[in-house]
N, CA, C and O atoms as a printed pandas DataFrame, in Angstrom:
     atom_number atom_name residue_name chain_id  residue_number  x_coord  y_coord  z_coord
0              1         N          UNK        A               1    0.767   -1.159    0.007
1              2        CA          UNK        A               1    0.031    0.085   -0.008
2              3         C          UNK        A               1    0.895    1.195   -0.087
3              4         O          UNK        A               1    1.910    1.199    0.609
4              5         N          UNK        A               2    0.644    2.108   -0.814
5              6        CA          UNK        A               2    1.261    3.326   -0.986
6              7         C          UNK        A               2    0.513    4.522   -0.582
7              8         O          UNK        A               2   -0.628    4.739   -0.990
8              9         N          UNK        A               3    1.192    5.354    0.274
9             10        CA          UNK        A               3    0.361    6.485    0.862
10            11         C          UNK        A               3    0.868    7.659    0.037
11            12         O          UNK        A               3    2.052    7.882   -0.217
12            13         N          UNK        A               4   -0.063    8.298   -0.303
13            14        CA          UNK        A               4    0.011    9.535   -1.260
14            15         C          UNK        A               4   -0.571   10.801   -0.371
15            16         O          UNK        A               4   -1.757   11.014   -0.118
16            17         N          UNK        A               5    0.596   11.604    0.045
17            18        CA          UNK        A               5    0.262   12.877    0.916
18            19         C          UNK        A               5    0.145   14.063   -0.118
19            20         O          UNK        A               5    0.896   14.261   -1.072
20            21         N          UNK        A               6   -0.751   14.679    0.195
21            22        CA          UNK        A               6   -1.099   15.911   -0.451
22            23         C          UNK        A               6   -0.207   17.163    0.069
23            24         O          UNK        A               6   -0.021   17.140    1.285
24            25         N          UNK        A               7    0.327   18.152   -0.561
25            26        CA          UNK        A               7    0.946   19.183    0.215
26            27         C          UNK        A               7    0.003   19.971    0.996
27            28         O          UNK        A               7   -1.144   20.063    0.559
28            29         N          UNK        A               8    0.360   20.646    2.258
29            30        CA          UNK        A               8   -0.411   21.231    2.937
30            31         C          UNK        A               8   -0.767   22.645    2.545
31            32         O          UNK        A               8    0.096   23.388    2.077
32            33         N          UNK        A               9   -1.929   23.010    2.711
33            34        CA          UNK        A               9   -2.133   24.405    2.046
34            35         C          UNK        A               9   -1.578   25.418    2.856
35            36         O          UNK        A               9   -1.385   25.265    4.062
36            37         N          UNK        A              10   -1.290   26.542    2.175
37            38        CA          UNK        A              10   -0.590   27.701    2.917
38            39         C          UNK        A              10   -1.697   28.623    3.498
39            40         O          UNK        A              10   -2.787   28.846    2.971
40            41         N          UNK        A              11   -1.228   29.127    4.687
41            42        CA          UNK        A              11   -2.260   29.921    5.159
42            43         C          UNK        A              11   -2.490   31.192    4.355
43            44         O          UNK        A              11   -1.542   31.654    3.719
44            45         N          UNK        A              12   -3.759   31.835    4.333
45            46        CA          UNK        A              12   -3.914   33.034    3.562
46            47         C          UNK        A              12   -3.319   34.123    4.342
47            48         O          UNK        A              12   -2.783   33.901    5.427
48            49         N          UNK        A              13   -3.400   35.355    3.800
49            50        CA          UNK        A              13   -3.074   36.599    4.547
50            51         C          UNK        A              13   -4.126   36.742    5.682
51            52         O          UNK        A              13   -5.245   36.242    5.577
52            53         N          UNK        A              14   -3.699   37.485    6.829
53            54        CA          UNK        A              14   -4.629   37.754    7.919
54            55         C          UNK        A              14   -5.744   38.691    7.492
55            56         O          UNK        A              14   -5.417   39.638    6.777
56            57         N          UNK        A              15   -6.918   38.563    7.810
57            58        CA          UNK        A              15   -8.012   39.430    7.526
58            59         C          UNK        A              15   -7.981   40.597    8.468
59            60         O          UNK        A              15   -7.516   40.348    9.581
60            61         N          UNK        A              16   -8.375   41.784    8.244
61            62        CA          UNK        A              16   -8.664   42.854    9.273
62            63         C          UNK        A              16   -9.878   42.499   10.099
63            64         O          UNK        A              16  -10.902   42.004    9.628
64            65         N          UNK        A              17   -9.670   42.806   11.420
65            66        CA          UNK        A              17  -10.880   42.530   12.276
66            67         C          UNK        A              17  -10.775   43.519   13.491
67            68         O          UNK        A              17   -9.702   43.737   14.053
68            69         N          UNK        A              18  -11.734   43.989   13.788
69            70        CA          UNK        A              18  -11.885   44.821   15.095
70            71         C          UNK        A              18  -12.993   44.308   15.928
71            72         O          UNK        A              18  -13.966   43.794   15.377
72            73         N          UNK        A              19  -12.920   44.408   17.228
73            74        CA          UNK        A              19  -13.703   43.922   18.180
74            75         C          UNK        A              19  -14.938   44.815   17.939
75            76         O          UNK        A              19  -14.800   46.020   17.731
76            77         N          UNK        A              20  -16.201   44.189   17.969
77            78        CA          UNK        A              20  -17.425   45.012   18.016
78            79         C          UNK        A              20  -17.576   45.887   19.022
79            80         O          UNK        A              20  -16.903   45.760   20.045
80            81         N          UNK        A              21  -18.537   46.960   18.864
81            82        CA          UNK        A              21  -18.677   47.815   20.127
82            83         C          UNK        A              21  -19.404   47.163   21.058
83            84         O          UNK        A              21  -20.307   46.415   20.684
84            85         N          UNK        A              22  -19.114   47.353   22.499
85            86        CA          UNK        A              22  -19.686   46.776   23.487
86            87         C          UNK        A              22  -20.562   47.809   24.248
87            88         O          UNK        A              22  -20.039   48.864   24.605
88            89         N          UNK        A              23  -21.912   47.550   24.522
89            90        CA          UNK        A              23  -22.708   48.554   25.107
90            91         C          UNK        A              23  -23.093   48.092   26.523
91            92         O          UNK        A              23  -23.285   46.900   26.763
92            93         N          UNK        A              24  -23.202   49.053   27.456
93            94        CA          UNK        A              24  -23.640   48.567   28.755
94            95         C          UNK        A              24  -25.088   49.174   28.955
95            96         O          UNK        A              24  -25.325   50.349   28.677
96            97         N          UNK        A              25  -25.897   48.435   29.377
97            98        CA          UNK        A              25  -27.510   48.640   29.537
98            99         C          UNK        A              25  -27.798   48.269   30.897
99           100         O          UNK        A              25  -27.091   47.552   31.606
100          101         N          UNK        A              26  -28.925   48.826   31.218
101          102        CA          UNK        A              26  -29.609   48.299   32.606
102          103         C          UNK        A              26  -31.035   47.808   32.307
103          104         O          UNK        A              26  -31.868   48.476   31.695
104          105         N          UNK        A              27  -31.215   46.677   32.759
105          106        CA          UNK        A              27  -32.601   45.933   32.330
106          107         C          UNK        A              27  -33.483   46.752   33.420
107          108         O          UNK        A              27  -33.073   47.422   34.368
108          109         N          UNK        A              28  -34.895   46.483   32.978
109          110        CA          UNK        A              28  -36.036   46.951   33.756
110          111         C          UNK        A              28  -35.769   46.557   35.293
111          112         O          UNK        A              28  -36.181   47.330   36.159
112          113         N          UNK        A              29  -35.088   45.374   35.662
113          114        CA          UNK        A              29  -35.063   45.008   37.042
114          115         C          UNK        A              29  -33.817   45.745   37.776
115          116         O          UNK        A              29  -33.663   45.567   38.985
116          117         N          UNK        A              30  -33.029   46.479   37.126
117          118        CA          UNK        A              30  -31.929   47.127   37.707
118          119         C          UNK        A              30  -30.505   46.339   37.129
119          120         O          UNK        A              30  -29.406   46.891   37.177
120          121         N          UNK        A              31  -30.710   45.011   36.596
121          122        CA          UNK        A              31  -29.452   44.283   36.415
122          123         C          UNK        A              31  -28.786   45.168   35.341
123          124         O          UNK        A              31  -29.438   45.876   34.574
124          125         N          UNK        A              32  -27.374   45.075   35.340
125          126        CA          UNK        A              32  -26.411   45.830   34.475
126          127         C          UNK        A              32  -26.142   44.564   33.323
127          128         O          UNK        A              32  -25.820   43.427   33.667
128          129         N          UNK        A              33  -26.310   44.933   32.090
129          130        CA          UNK        A              33  -25.894   43.837   31.036
130          131         C          UNK        A              33  -24.949   44.772   30.055
131          132         O          UNK        A              33  -25.079   45.975   29.827
132          133         N          UNK        A              34  -23.918   43.818   29.524
133          134        CA          UNK        A              34  -23.183   44.263   28.626
134          135         C          UNK        A              34  -23.628   43.658   27.236
135          136         O          UNK        A              34  -23.899   42.459   27.299
136          137         N          UNK        A              35  -23.748   44.202   26.090
137          138        CA          UNK        A              35  -24.330   43.790   24.755
138          139         C          UNK        A              35  -23.160   43.905   23.689
139          140         O          UNK        A              35  -22.527   44.939   23.473
140          141         N          UNK        A              36  -22.985   42.780   23.104
141          142        CA          UNK        A              36  -21.965   42.930   21.920
142          143         C          UNK        A              36  -22.735   42.107   20.611
143          144         O          UNK        A              36  -23.056   40.921   20.532
144          145         N          UNK        A              37  -22.862   42.996   19.826
145          146        CA          UNK        A              37  -23.788   42.389   18.486
146          147         C          UNK        A              37  -22.960   41.829   17.558
147          148         O          UNK        A              37  -22.129   42.539   16.992
148          149         N          UNK        A              38  -23.072   40.456   17.267
149          150        CA          UNK        A              38  -22.145   39.903   16.252
150          151         C          UNK        A              38  -23.267   39.271   15.198
151          152         O          UNK        A              38  -23.491   38.062   15.264
152          153         N          UNK        A              39  -23.883   39.986   14.348
153          154        CA          UNK        A              39  -24.734   39.601   13.406
154          155         C          UNK        A              39  -24.673   38.307   12.655
155          156         O          UNK        A              39  -25.697   37.822   12.174
156          157         N          UNK        A              40  -23.528   37.747   12.543
157          158        CA          UNK        A              40  -23.202   36.609   11.797
158          159         C          UNK        A              40  -23.179   35.456   12.671
159          160         O          UNK        A              40  -22.926   34.356   12.180
160          161         N          UNK        A              41  -23.443   35.590   14.062
161          162        CA          UNK        A              41  -23.453   34.469   14.942
162          163         C          UNK        A              41  -25.063   34.275   15.613
163          164         O          UNK        A              41  -25.649   35.019   16.399
164          165         N          UNK        A              42  -25.456   33.169   15.075
165          166        CA          UNK        A              42  -26.883   33.061   15.629
166          167         C          UNK        A              42  -26.841   32.447   17.108
167          168         O          UNK        A              42  -27.871   31.870   17.456
168          169         N          UNK        A              43  -25.866   32.495   17.950
169          170        CA          UNK        A              43  -25.952   32.024   19.083
170          171         C          UNK        A              43  -25.651   33.180   20.113
171          172         O          UNK        A              43  -24.881   34.095   19.824
172          173         N          UNK        A              44  -26.305   33.093   21.351
173          174        CA          UNK        A              44  -26.134   34.004   22.316
174          175         C          UNK        A              44  -25.487   33.344   23.495
175          176         O          UNK        A              44  -25.667   32.165   23.799
176          177         N          UNK        A              45  -24.781   34.124   24.087
177          178        CA          UNK        A              45  -24.302   33.716   25.551
178          179         C          UNK        A              45  -24.652   34.708   26.593
179          180         O          UNK        A              45  -24.387   35.906   26.488
180          181         N          UNK        A              46  -25.279   34.148   27.639
181          182        CA          UNK        A              46  -25.572   34.904   28.617
182          183         C          UNK        A              46  -24.806   34.543   29.953
183          184         O          UNK        A              46  -24.888   33.338   30.192
184          185         N          UNK        A              47  -24.110   35.233   30.852
185          186        CA          UNK        A              47  -23.356   34.951   31.835
186          187         C          UNK        A              47  -24.070   35.807   33.153
187          188         O          UNK        A              47  -24.200   37.031   33.132
188          189         N          UNK        A              48  -24.446   35.058   34.143
189          190        CA          UNK        A              48  -24.921   35.715   35.283
190          191         C          UNK        A              48  -23.936   35.535   36.237
191          192         O          UNK        A              48  -23.526   34.430   36.593
192          193         N          UNK        A              49  -23.462   36.838   36.751
193          194        CA          UNK        A              49  -22.287   36.938   37.880
194          195         C          UNK        A              49  -22.932   37.294   39.129
195          196         O          UNK        A              49  -23.431   38.391   39.383
196          197         N          UNK        A              50  -22.874   36.115   40.012
197          198        CA          UNK        A              50  -23.145   36.336   41.507
198          199         C          UNK        A              50  -22.027   36.885   42.418
199          200         O          UNK        A              50  -21.036   36.192   42.647
200          201         N          UNK        A              51  -22.165   38.063   42.919
201          202        CA          UNK        A              51  -21.162   38.668   43.865
202          203         C          UNK        A              51  -21.044   37.810   45.113
203          204         O          UNK        A              51  -21.508   38.307   46.140
204          205         N          UNK        A              52  -20.474   36.551   45.194
205          206        CA          UNK        A              52  -20.350   35.850   46.157
206          207         C          UNK        A              52  -18.795   35.437   46.254
207          208         O          UNK        A              52  -18.491   34.307   45.874
208          209         N          UNK        A              53  -18.036   36.095   46.629
209          210        CA          UNK        A              53  -16.614   35.963   46.850
210          211         C          UNK        A              53  -16.188   34.779   47.565
211          212         O          UNK        A              53  -16.898   34.398   48.495
212          213         N          UNK        A              54  -15.060   34.090   47.252
213          214        CA          UNK        A              54  -14.669   32.770   47.857
214          215         C          UNK        A              54  -14.470   33.130   49.311
215          216         O          UNK        A              54  -14.717   32.268   50.154
216          217         N          UNK        A              55  -13.991   34.475   49.726
217          218        CA          UNK        A              55  -13.703   34.592   51.074
218          219         C          UNK        A              55  -14.923   34.428   51.863
219          220         O          UNK        A              55  -14.677   34.434   53.069
220          221         N          UNK        A              56  -16.115   34.289   51.584
221          222        CA          UNK        A              56  -17.458   34.091   52.084
222          223         C          UNK        A              56  -17.686   32.646   52.417
223          224         O          UNK        A              56  -18.670   32.312   53.078
224          225         N          UNK        A              57  -16.781   31.756   51.967
225          226        CA          UNK        A              57  -16.945   30.231   52.152
226          227         C          UNK        A              57  -16.850   30.118   53.786
227          228         O          UNK        A              57  -16.150   30.927   54.395
228          229         N          UNK        A              58  -17.511   29.182   54.420
229          230        CA          UNK        A              58  -17.432   28.873   55.765
230          231         C          UNK        A              58  -16.050   28.246   56.098
231          232         O          UNK        A              58  -15.537   27.431   55.330
232          233         N          UNK        A              59  -15.514   28.598   57.138
233          234        CA          UNK        A              59  -14.155   28.082   57.578
234          235         C          UNK        A              59  -14.247   26.497   57.614
235          236         O          UNK        A              59  -15.276   25.991   58.062
236          237         N          UNK        A              60  -13.299   25.765   57.199
237          238        CA          UNK        A              60  -13.312   24.319   56.927
238          239         C          UNK        A              60  -13.972   23.643   55.824
239          240         O          UNK        A              60  -13.869   22.439   55.591
240          241         N          UNK        A              61  -14.638   24.456   55.176
241          242        CA          UNK        A              61  -15.400   24.073   53.996
242          243         C          UNK        A              61  -15.096   24.680   52.820
243          244         O          UNK        A              61  -15.989   25.123   52.098
244          245         N          UNK        A              62  -13.516   24.783   52.434
245          246        CA          UNK        A              62  -12.949   25.454   51.370
246          247         C          UNK        A              62  -13.423   24.607   50.039
247          248         O          UNK        A              62  -13.355   23.378   50.015
248          249         N          UNK        A              63  -13.808   25.225   49.167
249          250        CA          UNK        A              63  -14.284   24.514   47.907
250          251         C          UNK        A              63  -15.644   24.274   47.878
251          252         O          UNK        A              63  -16.101   23.625   46.937
252          253         N          UNK        A              64  -16.431   24.725   48.829
253          254        CA          UNK        A              64  -17.904   24.311   48.804
254          255         C          UNK        A              64  -18.601   25.112   47.688
255          256         O          UNK        A              64  -19.582   24.633   47.118
256          257         N          UNK        A              65  -18.119   26.306   47.372
257          258        CA          UNK        A              65  -18.747   27.358   46.334
258          259         C          UNK        A              65  -18.472   26.454   45.002
259          260         O          UNK        A              65  -19.452   26.257   44.283
260          261         N          UNK        A              66  -17.411   25.975   44.672
261          262        CA          UNK        A              66  -17.007   25.186   43.523
262          263         C          UNK        A              66  -17.738   23.909   43.377
263          264         O          UNK        A              66  -18.018   23.500   42.251
264          265         N          UNK        A              67  -18.042   23.301   44.361
265          266        CA          UNK        A              67  -18.865   22.117   44.413
266          267         C          UNK        A              67  -20.375   22.469   44.072
267          268         O          UNK        A              67  -21.095   21.769   43.360
268          269         N          UNK        A              68  -20.708   23.524   44.616
269          270        CA          UNK        A              68  -22.199   23.921   44.541
270          271         C          UNK        A              68  -22.468   24.377   43.106
271          272         O          UNK        A              68  -23.471   24.021   42.488
272          273         N          UNK        A              69  -21.473   25.226   42.578
273          274        CA          UNK        A              69  -21.564   25.466   41.201
274          275         C          UNK        A              69  -21.594   24.379   40.196
275          276         O          UNK        A              69  -22.277   24.383   39.172
276          277         N          UNK        A              70  -20.799   23.462   40.583
277          278        CA          UNK        A              70  -20.797   22.210   39.671
278          279         C          UNK        A              70  -21.931   21.337   39.665
279          280         O          UNK        A              70  -22.189   20.598   38.715
280          281         N          UNK        A              71  -22.720   21.421   40.876
281          282        CA          UNK        A              71  -23.892   20.794   41.107
282          283         C          UNK        A              71  -25.211   21.363   40.522
283          284         O          UNK        A              71  -26.263   20.724   40.517
284          285         N          UNK        A              72  -25.076   22.530   40.063
285          286        CA          UNK        A              72  -26.414   23.197   39.466
286          287         C          UNK        A              72  -27.136   22.442   38.315
287          288         O          UNK        A              72  -28.303   22.662   37.991
288          289         N          UNK        A              73  -26.315   21.526   37.731
289          290        CA          UNK        A              73  -27.047   20.792   36.803
290          291         C          UNK        A              73  -27.568   19.477   37.181
291          292         O          UNK        A              73  -27.928   18.637   36.357
292          293         N          UNK        A              74  -27.598   19.311   38.540
293          294        CA          UNK        A              74  -28.008   17.949   39.253
294          295         C          UNK        A              74  -29.375   17.997   39.497
295          296         O          UNK        A              74  -29.848   17.015   40.069
296          297         N          UNK        A              75  -30.240   19.056   39.151
297          298        CA          UNK        A              75  -31.685   18.946   39.287
298          299         C          UNK        A              75  -32.258   20.209   39.884
299          300         O          UNK        A              75  -31.535   21.057   40.407
300          301         N          UNK        A              76  -33.503   20.314   39.801
301          302        CA          UNK        A              76  -34.154   21.494   40.429
302          303         C          UNK        A              76  -35.258   21.023   41.152
303          304         O          UNK        A              76  -35.527   19.823   41.198
304          305         N          UNK        A              77  -36.038   22.046   41.824
305          306        CA          UNK        A              77  -37.174   21.457   42.560
306          307         C          UNK        A              77  -38.304   20.879   41.646
307          308         O          UNK        A              77  -39.188   20.184   42.147
308          309         N          UNK        A              78  -38.281   21.146   40.386
309          310        CA          UNK        A              78  -39.279   20.569   39.475
310          311         C          UNK        A              78  -38.553   19.446   38.450
311          312         O          UNK        A              78  -39.242   18.668   37.789
312          313         N          UNK        A              79  -37.498   19.450   38.409
313          314        CA          UNK        A              79  -36.921   18.375   37.470
314          315         C          UNK        A              79  -35.671   17.647   38.138
315          316         O          UNK        A              79  -34.799   18.318   38.689
316          317         N          UNK        A              80  -35.606   16.281   38.077
317          318        CA          UNK        A              80  -34.471   15.649   38.341
318          319         C          UNK        A              80  -33.387   15.947   37.307
319          320         O          UNK        A              80  -33.591   16.610   36.290
320          321         N          UNK        A              81  -32.072   15.334   37.694
321          322        CA          UNK        A              81  -30.851   15.722   36.880
322          323         C          UNK        A              81  -31.162   15.280   35.425
323          324         O          UNK        A              81  -30.800   16.008   34.501
324          325         N          UNK        A              82  -31.844   14.071   35.173
325          326        CA          UNK        A              82  -32.046   13.592   33.711
326          327         C          UNK        A              82  -32.719   14.604   33.238
327          328         O          UNK        A              82  -32.160   15.237   32.343
328          329         N          UNK        A              83  -33.965   15.012   33.641
329          330        CA          UNK        A              83  -35.022   15.823   33.082
330          331         C          UNK        A              83  -34.469   17.200   32.787
331          332         O          UNK        A              83  -34.769   17.788   31.748
332          333         N          UNK        A              84  -33.557   17.783   33.816
333          334        CA          UNK        A              84  -33.001   19.093   33.651
334          335         C          UNK        A              84  -32.062   18.867   32.493
335          336         O          UNK        A              84  -31.998   19.699   31.588
336          337         N          UNK        A              85  -31.337   17.775   32.488
337          338        CA          UNK        A              85  -30.253   17.777   31.056
338          339         C          UNK        A              85  -31.139   17.564   29.894
339          340         O          UNK        A              85  -30.745   18.035   28.827
340          341         N          UNK        A              86  -32.289   16.927   29.914
341          342        CA          UNK        A              86  -33.010   16.807   28.676
342          343         C          UNK        A              86  -33.562   18.137   28.427
343          344         O          UNK        A              86  -33.535   18.540   27.264
344          345         N          UNK        A              87  -34.036   18.848   29.297
345          346        CA          UNK        A              87  -34.619   20.206   29.022
346          347         C          UNK        A              87  -33.638   21.276   28.281
347          348         O          UNK        A              87  -33.946   22.062   27.385
348          349         N          UNK        A              88  -32.371   21.089   28.904
349          350        CA          UNK        A              88  -31.257   21.837   28.303
350          351         C          UNK        A              88  -30.949   21.347   26.790
351          352         O          UNK        A              88  -30.955   22.150   25.856
352          353         N          UNK        A              89  -30.686   20.000   26.624
353          354        CA          UNK        A              89  -30.557   19.423   25.344
354          355         C          UNK        A              89  -31.543   19.691   24.464
355          356         O          UNK        A              89  -31.178   20.036   23.340
356          357         N          UNK        A              90  -32.711   19.620   24.687
357          358        CA          UNK        A              90  -33.905   19.745   23.602
358          359         C          UNK        A              90  -33.932   21.241   23.119
359          360         O          UNK        A              90  -34.459   21.536   22.046
360          361         N          UNK        A              91  -33.322   22.221   23.980
361          362        CA          UNK        A              91  -33.380   23.583   23.411
362          363         C          UNK        A              91  -32.060   24.167   22.858
363          364         O          UNK        A              91  -31.845   25.323   22.496
364          365         N          UNK        A              92  -31.112   22.960   22.879
365          366        CA          UNK        A              92  -29.817   23.266   22.217
366          367         C          UNK        A              92  -29.027   24.278   23.088
367          368         O          UNK        A              92  -28.278   25.149   22.647
368          369         N          UNK        A              93  -29.319   24.022   24.446
369          370        CA          UNK        A              93  -28.714   25.101   25.469
370          371         C          UNK        A              93  -27.533   24.214   26.132
371          372         O          UNK        A              93  -27.641   23.021   26.416
372          373         N          UNK        A              94  -26.359   25.035   26.330
373          374        CA          UNK        A              94  -25.321   24.554   27.296
374          375         C          UNK        A              94  -25.502   25.374   28.602
375          376         O          UNK        A              94  -25.872   26.548   28.612
376          377         N          UNK        A              95  -25.218   24.674   29.652
377          378        CA          UNK        A              95  -25.193   25.428   30.829
378          379         C          UNK        A              95  -23.999   25.006   31.658
379          380         O          UNK        A              95  -23.798   23.816   31.903
380          381         N          UNK        A              96  -23.135   26.057   32.131
381          382        CA          UNK        A              96  -21.981   25.805   32.946
382          383         C          UNK        A              96  -21.878   26.693   34.040
383          384         O          UNK        A              96  -22.440   27.784   33.949
384          385         N          UNK        A              97  -21.177   26.365   35.177
385          386        CA          UNK        A              97  -20.858   27.275   36.399
386          387         C          UNK        A              97  -19.633   27.182   36.586
387          388         O          UNK        A              97  -18.929   26.260   36.174
388          389         N          UNK        A              98  -19.208   28.297   37.337
389          390        CA          UNK        A              98  -17.789   28.320   37.902
390          391         C          UNK        A              98  -17.646   29.188   39.176
391          392         O          UNK        A              98  -18.187   30.293   39.198
392          393         N          UNK        A              99  -17.002   28.776   40.145
393          394        CA          UNK        A              99  -16.879   29.463   41.366
394          395         C          UNK        A              99  -15.298   30.179   41.307
395          396         O          UNK        A              99  -14.335   29.426   41.163
396          397         N          UNK        A             100  -15.142   31.298   41.396
397          398        CA          UNK        A             100  -13.785   31.877   41.439
398          399         C          UNK        A             100  -13.463   32.824   42.445
399          400         O          UNK        A             100  -14.351   33.065   43.263
400          401         N          UNK        A             101  -12.376   33.410   42.554
401          402        CA          UNK        A             101  -12.127   34.516   43.781
402          403         C          UNK        A             101  -13.175   35.524   43.860
403          404         O          UNK        A             101  -13.493   35.838   45.007
404          405         N          UNK        A             102  -13.760   36.080   42.939
405          406        CA          UNK        A             102  -14.553   37.040   42.873
406          407         C          UNK        A             102  -16.096   36.806   42.963
407          408         O          UNK        A             102  -16.860   37.645   43.440
408          409         N          UNK        A             103  -16.409   35.849   42.569
409          410        CA          UNK        A             103  -17.840   35.250   42.611
410          411         C          UNK        A             103  -18.110   34.088   41.786
411          412         O          UNK        A             103  -17.200   33.445   41.261
412          413         N          UNK        A             104  -19.527   33.759   41.641
413          414        CA          UNK        A             104  -19.797   32.538   40.999
414          415         C          UNK        A             104  -20.357   33.073   39.751
415          416         O          UNK        A             104  -20.981   34.132   39.682
416          417         N          UNK        A             105  -20.063   32.157   38.605
417          418        CA          UNK        A             105  -20.515   32.685   37.319
418          419         C          UNK        A             105  -21.312   31.382   36.691
419          420         O          UNK        A             105  -20.769   30.283   36.574
420          421         N          UNK        A             106  -22.616   31.645   36.320
421          422        CA          UNK        A             106  -23.430   30.722   35.713
422          423         C          UNK        A             106  -23.666   31.181   34.233
423          424         O          UNK        A             106  -23.979   32.343   33.970
424          425         N          UNK        A             107  -23.532   30.392   33.460
425          426        CA          UNK        A             107  -23.686   30.727   31.850
426          427         C          UNK        A             107  -24.354   29.837   31.089
427          428         O          UNK        A             107  -24.227   28.620   31.225
428          429         N          UNK        A             108  -25.184   30.449   30.157
429          430        CA          UNK        A             108  -25.901   29.400   28.978
430          431         C          UNK        A             108  -25.497   30.152   27.606
431          432         O          UNK        A             108  -25.414   31.367   27.429
432          433         N          UNK        A             109  -25.278   29.161   26.728
433          434        CA          UNK        A             109  -25.140   29.331   25.367
434          435         C          UNK        A             109  -26.338   28.815   24.527
435          436         O          UNK        A             109  -26.701   27.676   24.821
436          437         N          UNK        A             110  -26.931   29.361   23.662
437          438        CA          UNK        A             110  -28.049   29.002   23.137
438          439         C          UNK        A             110  -28.348   29.700   21.854
439          440         O          UNK        A             110  -28.048   30.883   21.696
440          441         N          UNK        A             111  -29.006   28.899   20.822
441          442        CA          UNK        A             111  -29.344   29.726   19.648
442          443         C          UNK        A             111  -30.306   30.813   19.916
443          444         O          UNK        A             111  -31.282   30.567   20.625
444          445         N          UNK        A             112  -30.132   31.967   19.430
445          446        CA          UNK        A             112  -30.856   33.045   19.645
446          447         C          UNK        A             112  -32.460   32.849   19.575
447          448         O          UNK        A             112  -33.156   33.611   20.247
448          449         N          UNK        A             113  -32.973   32.003   18.902
449          450        CA          UNK        A             113  -34.446   31.632   18.675
450          451         C          UNK        A             113  -34.790   30.926   19.992
451          452         O          UNK        A             113  -35.972   30.916   20.336
452          453         N          UNK        A             114  -33.991   30.415   20.654
453          454        CA          UNK        A             114  -34.529   29.697   22.014
454          455         C          UNK        A             114  -33.943   30.419   23.307
455          456         O          UNK        A             114  -33.797   29.782   24.350
456          457         N          UNK        A             115  -33.623   31.725   23.212
457          458        CA          UNK        A             115  -33.011   32.472   24.326
458          459         C          UNK        A             115  -34.001   32.279   25.541
459          460         O          UNK        A             115  -33.654   31.858   26.644
460          461         N          UNK        A             116  -35.369   32.670   25.160
461          462        CA          UNK        A             116  -36.303   32.986   26.265
462          463         C          UNK        A             116  -36.403   31.416   27.072
463          464         O          UNK        A             116  -36.560   31.377   28.292
464          465         N          UNK        A             117  -36.308   30.323   26.356
465          466        CA          UNK        A             117  -36.465   29.005   27.162
466          467         C          UNK        A             117  -35.190   28.757   27.751
467          468         O          UNK        A             117  -35.274   28.079   28.775
468          469         N          UNK        A             118  -33.877   29.143   27.379
469          470        CA          UNK        A             118  -32.820   29.033   28.009
470          471         C          UNK        A             118  -32.727   29.982   29.308
471          472         O          UNK        A             118  -32.080   29.615   30.288
472          473         N          UNK        A             119  -33.314   31.058   29.278
473          474        CA          UNK        A             119  -33.215   31.996   30.345
474          475         C          UNK        A             119  -34.059   31.453   31.487
475          476         O          UNK        A             119  -33.705   31.638   32.651
476          477         N          UNK        A             120  -35.290   30.713   31.148
477          478        CA          UNK        A             120  -36.047   30.104   32.095
478          479         C          UNK        A             120  -35.413   29.015   32.705
479          480         O          UNK        A             120  -35.645   28.740   33.882
480          481         N          UNK        A             121  -34.561   28.308   31.952
481          482        CA          UNK        A             121  -33.771   27.210   32.656
482          483         C          UNK        A             121  -32.688   27.759   33.557
483          484         O          UNK        A             121  -32.468   27.185   34.624
484          485         N          UNK        A             122  -32.018   28.791   33.219
485          486        CA          UNK        A             122  -31.097   29.365   33.942
486          487         C          UNK        A             122  -31.634   29.976   35.230
487          488         O          UNK        A             122  -31.038   29.896   36.304
488          489         N          UNK        A             123  -32.681   30.529   35.069
489          490        CA          UNK        A             123  -33.291   31.073   36.468
490          491         C          UNK        A             123  -33.901   29.823   37.278
491          492         O          UNK        A             123  -34.137   29.924   38.482
492          493         N          UNK        A             124  -34.112   28.796   36.653
493          494        CA          UNK        A             124  -34.752   27.526   37.533
494          495         C          UNK        A             124  -33.503   27.170   38.059
495          496         O          UNK        A             124  -33.504   27.117   39.289
496          497         N          UNK        A             125  -32.380   26.894   37.485
497          498        CA          UNK        A             125  -31.029   26.342   38.006
498          499         C          UNK        A             125  -30.546   27.073   39.237
499          500         O          UNK        A             125  -30.086   26.456   40.198
500          501         N          UNK        A             126  -30.658   28.487   39.203
501          502        CA          UNK        A             126  -30.013   29.196   40.301
502          503         C          UNK        A             126  -31.091   29.590   41.370
503          504         O          UNK        A             126  -30.716   29.967   42.480
504          505         N          UNK        A             127  -32.415   29.511   41.058
505          506        CA          UNK        A             127  -33.286   29.908   42.058
506          507         C          UNK        A             127  -33.913   28.559   42.842
507          508         O          UNK        A             127  -34.444   28.576   43.952
508          509         N          UNK        A             128  -33.750   27.592   42.131
509          510        CA          UNK        A             128  -34.603   26.226   42.769
510          511         C          UNK        A             128  -33.659   25.117   42.736
511          512         O          UNK        A             128  -34.131   24.047   42.353
512          513         N          UNK        A             129  -32.299   25.143   43.087
513          514        CA          UNK        A             129  -31.386   23.910   42.818
514          515         C          UNK        A             129  -31.709   22.953   43.951
515          516         O          UNK        A             129  -32.180   23.310   45.031
516          517         N          UNK        A             130  -31.422   21.732   43.616
517          518        CA          UNK        A             130  -31.490   20.724   44.676
518          519         C          UNK        A             130  -30.235   20.087   44.529
519          520         O          UNK        A             130  -29.524   20.108   43.525
520          521         N          UNK        A             131  -29.981   19.425   45.786
521          522        CA          UNK        A             131  -28.422   18.882   45.806
522          523         C          UNK        A             131  -28.668   17.347   46.287
523          524         O          UNK        A             131  -28.367   17.038   47.440
524          525         N          UNK        A             132  -29.151   16.503   45.498
525          526        CA          UNK        A             132  -29.325   15.152   45.938
526          527         C          UNK        A             132  -28.080   14.445   46.596
527          528         O          UNK        A             132  -28.169   13.283   46.994
C-alpha cells in the first residue's frame, strides 16, 4: 500500500478584524448587562455573575462554592438531573457554572431563537437547585 500525501495548504493573509462595540445597558429590574452584537453568529451567551466572593466560604469548607456551582446541573425543585439535562438538550442549550475568587458565574449558550427558554432554565437552576 502506497500512501500519497498532498501538500498542506498555505495560510492566507490575515484578515482585518476589530472587536465590535460593547454597550452597557440596565434592564428593567436594575441588572446591568453588556451587549455585543455579532450579526453573523446566531448564538447568544448569557453570563450571570453572582457577587459571592470565595472569602465568604465557611471556615473548614473550602471549595464548597465550586462544588455547589458544579452541582447546579444536578436537578431542580421541578426536574431531576436527567429531566433538567434533557430540557437543556432539547433547547440546544449549554449550561456551565464556575466559582472563582470574585464570585460565581453561571452561563448559558443557546441559539438566539431559543433564548427565552434558556433563560427560564438558567433561572430555574439558580433559584430552585436541589443537591441530591
